[in-house]
C-alpha positions in Angstrom: 3.0 -29.2 -61.7 3.8 -26.6 -64.3 7.3 -26.6 -65.6 8.1 -24.2 -68.5 11.1 -26.4 -69.5 9.2 -29.7 -69.5 8.1 -31.4 -72.6 4.5 -32.8 -72.4 3.6 -36.0 -74.1 0.4 -34.5 -75.3 -1.0 -31.0 -75.5 -4.8 -31.1 -75.8 -6.2 -27.9 -77.3 -9.9 -27.5 -76.3 -11.7 -28.6 -73.2 -15.1 -29.7 -74.4 -16.2 -33.3 -74.1 -13.8 -34.5 -76.9 -10.8 -32.8 -75.4 -11.6 -33.7 -71.8 -12.3 -37.3 -72.7 -9.0 -37.6 -74.5 -7.1 -35.9 -71.8 -8.6 -38.2 -69.1 -7.8 -41.3 -71.1 -4.2 -40.1 -71.9 -3.4 -39.2 -68.3 -4.7 -42.6 -67.2 -2.2 -44.0 -69.7 0.5 -42.3 -67.6 1.1 -39.6 -70.1 2.0 -36.1 -69.1 -0.9 -34.0 -70.5 -1.4 -30.3 -70.9 -5.0 -29.2 -71.4 -5.3 -25.8 -73.0 -8.8 -24.3 -72.8 -10.5 -20.9 -72.3 -13.8 -22.4 -71.1 -15.7 -20.6 -73.8 -17.8 -23.4 -75.3 -20.0 -23.2 -78.4 -23.0 -24.3 -76.4 -22.5 -21.8 -73.6 -26.0 -20.4 -74.2 -27.6 -23.7 -73.5 -28.8 -24.1 -70.0 -29.0 -27.9 -70.0 -27.4 -30.7 -72.1 -29.2 -33.9 -73.0 -28.4 -37.4 -74.1 -25.2 -37.9 -72.1 -25.5 -41.1 -70.2 -25.8 -40.6 -66.4 -25.7 -36.8 -67.0 -29.0 -36.1 -68.8 -30.1 -32.5 -68.1 -26.7 -31.3 -66.8 -25.5 -27.8 -67.5 -22.8 -27.9 -70.2 -20.5 -25.8 -68.0 -21.0 -28.1 -65.1 -20.2 -31.1 -67.3 -16.9 -29.4 -68.3 -16.1 -28.6 -64.7 -16.6 -32.2 -63.6 -14.5 -33.4 -66.5 -11.6 -31.0 -65.6 -11.8 -32.1 -61.9 -11.6 -35.8 -62.9 -8.6 -35.1 -65.2 -6.7 -32.9 -62.7 -7.0 -35.6 -60.0 -4.3 -37.6 -61.8 -0.6 -37.3 -61.7 0.7 -35.8 -64.9 -2.3 -33.6 -65.6 -2.2 -29.8 -66.0 -4.7 -27.3 -67.2 -4.1 -23.7 -68.4 -7.0 -21.4 -69.0 -5.7 -19.7 -72.1 -6.0 -19.7 -75.9 -3.6 -21.4 -78.4 -2.4 -18.7 -80.8 0.3 -20.5 -82.8 1.5 -24.0 -83.0 4.8 -24.7 -84.8 7.2 -27.6 -85.4 10.3 -27.9 -83.2 12.8 -30.8 -82.7 10.9 -33.6 -81.0 7.5 -32.2 -81.3 5.6 -28.9 -81.3 5.8 -25.5 -79.7 2.5 -24.0 -78.5 2.3 -20.2 -78.0 -0.8 -19.1 -76.0 -2.3 -15.8 -74.9 -5.4 -14.7 -73.1 -6.3 -11.3 -71.7 -2.7 -10.1 -72.4 -1.1 -13.0 -70.5 1.2 -15.1 -72.7 2.5 -18.6 -72.0 4.2 -21.3 -74.1 4.7 -25.0 -73.9 6.4 -27.9 -75.8 4.7 -31.2 -76.5 5.6 -34.4 -78.4 2.1 -34.5 -79.9 -0.9 -32.2 -80.2 -4.6 -33.0 -80.2 -6.9 -30.5 -81.7 -10.4 -30.4 -80.1 -11.4 -26.8 -80.3 -14.7 -27.6 -82.1 -16.9 -25.2 -84.0 -17.9 -21.5 -83.9 -21.6 -20.7 -84.5 -22.9 -17.8 -86.6 -26.6 -17.2 -86.2 -28.8 -15.7 -88.9 -29.2 -11.9 -88.5 -32.6 -11.8 -86.9 -33.7 -9.4 -84.2 -34.1 -11.0 -80.8 -33.0 -14.5 -82.0 -29.9 -14.5 -79.8 -32.0 -13.4 -76.8 -34.0 -16.6 -77.0 -31.2 -18.9 -78.2 -30.6 -21.7 -75.7 -34.1 -21.4 -74.1 -36.8 -21.1 -76.8 -34.6 -21.8 -79.8 -31.9 -24.4 -80.2 -29.6 -25.8 -82.9 -29.3 -29.5 -82.1 -32.5 -31.4 -82.9 -31.2 -34.7 -81.5 -30.3 -32.9 -78.2 -33.4 -30.8 -77.6 -36.1 -32.1 -79.8 -37.7 -34.1 -77.0 -38.1 -31.1 -74.8 -40.0 -29.2 -77.7 -42.3 -32.2 -78.4 -45.8 -31.4 -79.6 -45.2 -27.7 -79.7 -45.8 -25.2 -82.5 -42.2 -24.8 -83.8 -40.3 -22.8 -86.3 -37.3 -24.3 -88.3 -35.2 -21.3 -89.4 -32.1 -21.5 -91.7 -30.4 -20.3 -94.8 -28.6 -23.6 -95.7 -29.6 -26.4 -98.2 -30.0 -28.9 -95.4 -33.0 -27.0 -94.0 -35.6 -29.4 -95.4 -33.8 -32.5 -94.0 -33.7 -30.8 -90.6 -37.4 -30.1 -90.7 -38.1 -33.7 -91.6 -36.1 -34.9 -88.7 -37.9 -32.6 -86.3 -41.3 -34.0 -87.4 -40.4 -37.0 -85.2 -41.2 -34.7 -82.2 -43.8 -32.3 -83.5 -46.4 -32.2 -86.3 -46.9 -28.5 -86.1 -43.9 -27.1 -88.0 -43.2 -24.1 -90.2 -40.0 -23.9 -92.2 -38.7 -20.3 -92.5 -36.0 -19.7 -95.2 -35.5 -16.1 -94.3 -35.5 -15.2 -98.0 -32.8 -17.6 -98.9 -33.4 -20.0 -101.9 -32.5 -23.1 -99.9 -35.6 -25.3 -100.2 -36.4 -26.7 -103.7 -39.9 -27.1 -105.0 -39.5 -30.9 -104.8 -38.5 -30.6 -101.1 -41.4 -28.2 -100.4 -43.9 -30.7 -102.0 -42.4 -33.5 -99.8 -42.6 -31.4 -96.7 -46.2 -30.4 -97.6 -47.1 -34.1 -97.8 -46.0 -34.3 -94.2 -48.0 -31.3 -93.1 -45.0 -29.0 -92.9 -45.4 -25.5 -94.3 -42.6 -23.5 -96.0 -42.5 -19.7 -95.6 -40.0 -18.1 -97.9 -40.4 -14.5 -96.6 -37.7 -12.6 -94.9 -37.9 -12.5 -91.1 -37.9 -9.2 -89.2 -37.5 -10.6 -85.7 -38.6 -13.0 -83.0 -41.6 -11.9 -80.9 -41.7 -12.8 -77.2 -41.4 -11.8 -73.6 -40.0 -13.1 -70.3 -42.3 -16.1 -70.6 -40.9 -17.1 -74.0 -41.5 -16.8 -77.7 -44.9 -16.1 -79.1 -44.3 -15.7 -82.8 -42.1 -14.9 -85.8 -42.5 -11.4 -87.3 -42.0 -11.1 -91.0 -40.7 -7.9 -92.7 -44.2 -7.4 -94.2 -45.5 -7.1 -90.6 -47.3 -10.4 -90.4 -46.7 -12.5 -87.3 -46.7 -16.3 -87.5 -47.6 -17.8 -84.1 -44.8 -20.1 -82.8 -43.5 -20.9 -79.3 -39.9 -21.7 -80.2 -38.0 -23.9 -82.6 -34.7 -24.7 -84.1 -32.2 -22.6 -86.0 -29.5 -23.8 -88.4 -26.4 -21.6 -87.7 -23.4 -21.3 -89.9 -20.5 -23.4 -88.5 -16.8 -22.7 -88.8 -13.7 -24.2 -87.3 -11.3 -21.6 -86.1 -8.0 -23.3 -86.8 -5.8 -20.2 -87.5 -3.3 -21.4 -84.8 -2.4 -24.3 -87.2 -1.4 -22.0 -90.1 2.3 -22.8 -89.7 1.7 -26.5 -89.9 -0.7 -26.3 -92.9 -2.6 -29.6 -92.3 -5.1 -30.7 -95.0 -8.7 -29.5 -94.5 -11.9 -30.4 -96.3 -14.3 -28.2 -98.1 -15.9 -27.1 -94.8 -12.5 -26.1 -93.4 -12.4 -29.1 -91.0 -9.3 -31.2 -90.4 -8.9 -34.3 -92.6 -8.1 -37.4 -90.6 -7.6 -41.1 -91.2 -10.6 -42.3 -89.3 -8.6 -42.8 -86.1 -7.7 -39.1 -85.4 -4.4 -38.8 -87.2 -4.3 -35.7 -89.4 -2.0 -35.3 -92.4 0.7 -33.8 -90.1 2.7 -36.4 -88.2 2.1 -36.0 -84.4 -1.0 -33.8 -85.0 -4.3 -35.4 -84.1 -8.0 -34.3 -84.1 -11.1 -35.3 -82.2 -14.7 -34.1 -82.0 -16.2 -31.3 -84.1 -12.9 -30.1 -85.6 -13.1 -33.1 -87.9 -16.9 -33.8 -88.0 -19.5 -32.3 -90.4 -21.6 -30.2 -88.0 -22.1 -30.3 -84.3 -22.1 -33.6 -82.5 -24.0 -34.7 -79.4 -21.7 -34.3 -76.4 -21.5 -38.1 -75.8 -20.5 -38.6 -79.4 -17.7 -36.0 -79.1 -16.6 -37.7 -75.9 -16.4 -41.0 -77.7 -14.3 -39.4 -80.4 -11.9 -38.1 -77.8 -11.5 -41.5 -76.2 -10.9 -43.1 -79.6 -8.2 -40.6 -80.6 -6.6 -40.8 -77.2 -6.1 -44.5 -77.8 -4.5 -43.8 -81.1 -2.1 -41.2 -79.7 -1.0 -43.5 -76.9 -0.4 -46.4 -79.2 1.6 -44.1 -81.6 3.7 -42.8 -78.7 4.5 -46.4 -77.5 5.5 -47.3 -81.0 5.2 -50.7 -82.7 7.3 -53.8 -82.5 9.1 -52.8 -85.7 10.1 -49.5 -84.3 11.6 -51.3 -81.3 13.4 -53.7 -83.5 14.9 -50.9 -85.6 16.0 -49.0 -82.4 18.0 -52.0 -81.1 19.7 -52.8 -84.3 
């Protein structure tokens, strides 16, 4: 169905749950939709995803494949496995320049939906990445149940660490908070955690101890090993939106796109869904709902209102 001269109604940048949900709803609204995605999700290290109704325990990559297959079954749907490099204004919409592995392509669309989500940066701790997605996770709501009643570590270098530990206490009462030397837990917070039986260790971490069977402990730089079998880490999150530099949309203090609550950004015709506008990672089903909501907004805006029609016939 690809046609280089065609103008798509919507270009959806990002093929996670938000982008796929939006693309599916838009193509069902009889819109010509281009899905631009490299299939490199933030949660690719996670073996199974939880909390998605009817798909609990599915592989995130399998969920994406099922979503793409459903989308591509409709007339007007197209998917390109590539990366958006630059989006700029042109008459009637936007020009999207893409490139991946040296192969360039371009497209023109009346509207653009940004759904590229977040990029994670883990603390610099030996062996942490080796156990990330199996023994260690980042989303407590997603994976807390599967770590229930275990001896867990809560690792992070951000001020929300104490709140995350408190949340995790719903699933386990054997928790140790590790700040990795960062001053991110106040004494008031430490006292509150202590009252819940949660210890705070402010030492710097040397590495994660474990083998093929999993994690056995957290090694500190002083040589001490604290027995743990896994836990949760608070990564740094960033939204890589360099491809929007020509448009210069408003972003918040976290670098996320500002929207009106319905997916409209400060640039007419540019929309956002999922984690590109939300503070921190979302559960997959929440991101999918965000995509469906923004898709409805885009379709209504493309149809136009009764006043637009009245103005056009005068």
